[in-house]
C-alpha positions as CSV (number, residue, x, y, z in Angstrom):
1,M,67.3,98.0,84.3
2,E,66.0,101.0,82.3
3,D,67.1,104.5,83.3
4,H,63.5,105.7,83.8
5,V,63.5,103.7,87.1
6,Y,66.5,105.5,88.4
7,G,66.3,108.7,86.4
8,Y,69.3,110.4,84.9
9,Q,70.7,113.9,84.9
10,D,73.9,115.5,83.6
11,T,75.2,119.0,83.2
12,P,77.1,120.7,80.5
13,A,80.9,120.9,80.8
14,N,81.9,123.8,83.0
15,G,85.0,126.0,82.5
16,L,87.2,123.4,83.6
17,G,85.7,120.7,81.3
18,I,84.0,118.9,84.1
19,V,80.8,117.1,83.3
20,R,78.7,115.9,86.1
21,A,76.1,113.1,85.8
22,R,74.0,111.1,88.2
23,T,71.1,108.7,88.7
24,L,68.3,110.6,90.4
25,L,66.8,107.9,92.5
26,G,70.0,105.8,93.0
27,N,73.2,106.4,94.8
28,F,75.9,107.0,92.1
29,R,77.4,110.3,90.6
30,L,79.9,110.3,87.7
31,W,82.3,113.1,87.2
32,D,83.8,113.2,83.6
33,I,87.0,115.2,83.9
34,P,89.9,116.2,81.8
35,R,93.5,115.1,82.8
36,S,93.9,118.1,85.1
37,E,94.8,118.4,88.8
38,Q,92.6,121.5,89.0
39,A,89.6,119.5,87.8
40,L,90.3,116.7,90.1
41,D,90.6,119.2,93.1
42,T,87.3,120.6,92.2
43,V,85.6,117.3,92.2
44,V,87.2,116.4,95.5
45,D,86.1,119.7,97.0
46,E,82.5,119.0,95.9
47,V,82.4,115.7,97.8
48,G,84.4,116.7,100.8
49,N,88.0,117.0,101.4
50,S,88.5,113.6,103.3
51,P,89.5,110.6,101.4
52,I,86.9,109.6,98.7
53,P,86.6,106.0,97.8
54,G,85.4,105.0,94.4
55,L,85.9,103.7,90.9
56,Y,87.7,105.4,88.0
57,M,88.3,104.9,84.4
58,L,91.0,106.5,82.4
59,F,90.3,106.9,78.7
60,D,92.8,107.2,75.9
61,E,90.2,107.0,73.0
62,P,91.7,109.1,70.3
63,S,94.3,106.4,69.8
64,D,92.5,103.1,70.0
65,K,89.5,103.2,72.4
66,K,91.7,102.1,75.4
67,V,90.6,102.3,79.0
68,Y,92.3,101.7,82.4
69,I,89.8,100.8,85.1
70,G,90.7,101.1,88.9
71,Q,89.3,101.3,92.3
72,T,90.6,103.1,95.3
73,E,90.0,104.2,98.8
74,N,91.3,107.6,97.9
75,I,90.3,109.0,94.5
76,K,92.4,112.2,94.9
77,N,95.7,110.5,95.7
78,R,95.3,107.7,93.1
79,L,94.3,109.9,90.1
80,A,97.0,112.6,91.1
81,A,99.6,109.7,90.9
82,H,98.2,108.7,87.4
83,M,98.5,112.3,86.2
84,R,102.1,112.8,87.4
85,S,103.5,109.4,86.6
86,P,101.2,107.3,84.5
87,E,102.0,103.7,83.6
88,D,103.1,103.1,80.1
89,K,100.1,101.1,79.2
90,I,97.8,104.2,79.7
91,K,100.3,107.1,79.7
92,N,98.3,109.2,77.2
93,W,94.9,109.2,78.9
94,D,93.1,112.3,78.4
95,R,89.8,112.0,80.4
96,A,88.7,110.2,83.5
97,F,85.4,109.1,84.8
98,I,85.1,108.9,88.5
99,I,82.2,107.1,90.1
100,N,81.3,107.7,93.7
101,D,78.1,107.8,95.8
102,G,78.8,111.4,96.5
103,R,80.0,110.7,100.0
104,N,83.3,110.8,101.7
105,A,84.9,107.6,103.2
106,S,83.3,107.9,106.6
107,Q,79.8,107.6,105.0
108,S,80.3,105.9,101.5
109,D,79.2,102.3,100.6
110,L,82.2,102.4,98.5
111,N,84.5,102.4,101.5
112,D,84.1,98.6,101.4
113,E,87.0,97.3,99.3
114,N,85.2,94.0,98.5
115,I,82.4,96.0,96.9
116,R,84.8,98.1,94.9
117,L,86.7,95.1,93.7
118,V,83.7,93.2,92.4
119,L,82.6,96.4,90.7
120,E,86.0,96.9,89.2
121,N,85.9,93.4,87.7
122,Y,82.3,94.1,86.5
123,L,83.6,97.2,84.7
124,V,86.7,95.4,83.1
125,N,84.2,92.8,81.6
126,L,81.6,95.5,80.6
127,F,84.2,97.5,78.6
128,K,85.7,94.3,77.0
129,I,82.2,93.5,75.9
130,N,81.9,96.9,74.4
131,K,85.2,96.4,72.4
132,Y,87.5,98.5,74.3
133,K,91.1,97.6,74.8
134,V,91.2,97.2,78.6
135,T,94.7,97.7,80.0
136,T,93.6,96.5,83.5
137,S,93.6,92.8,84.5
138,S,90.7,91.5,86.6
139,S,91.7,91.6,90.3
140,R,90.7,89.1,93.0
141,T,87.0,88.4,93.4
142,P,86.1,88.4,97.1
143,S,83.1,86.7,98.6
144,L,80.3,88.9,99.4
145,S,77.7,88.9,102.2
146,S,74.0,89.0,101.1
147,T,73.9,92.8,102.0
148,Q,77.0,93.4,100.0
149,K,75.5,91.4,97.0
150,T,72.3,93.5,97.1
151,L,74.3,96.7,97.1
152,V,76.5,95.5,94.2
153,D,73.6,94.4,92.1
154,S,72.0,97.9,92.6
155,F,75.2,99.5,91.8
156,K,75.7,97.6,88.7
157,E,72.2,98.7,87.4
158,E,73.3,102.4,88.0
159,I,76.7,101.9,86.3
160,V,75.0,100.6,83.2
161,I,72.6,103.6,83.1
162,L,75.5,106.1,83.6
163,L,77.9,104.4,81.0
164,T,75.0,104.0,78.5
165,R,74.0,107.6,78.7
166,K,77.6,108.7,78.4
167,R,77.9,106.6,75.2
168,K,80.6,104.2,76.7
169,S,78.4,101.1,76.7
170,T,75.9,99.7,74.3
171,K,76.0,96.1,75.6
172,C,75.7,94.8,79.1
């Protein structure tokens, strides 16, 4: 899907180094943040201080175009853990992409773990196609209802737009 169908917008980095991007007619927002708890807290405050489900990518590109991809029901807790005690396979990550629909857990379509798992696997495959060293293994692939499949297909289109515009994907 071409991005003119959804539209695209991003902002210049703010004083904390946060870059915000989103599709205009779709659901997804992307926050590109440095490895900083202050930047993470700022993003969480923007969405709402309750748990925020979503997808995330941790980048360690200066070394070898390495990425760790994850999904969680609570972005703040999961990324804070990755900041404080990162796994050896991605210990030097310097930037994170957070993808969410701009809503907290009580309203988010990403509150559904099955949807997050399918999208996480999609991201793993997408980054591998784009010649990244992916340090995440694909997780289980759950069965989806027809409603879930429709949402996932729409979300995949938006993810491609966001990652293409952020110069992380040229092939899908």
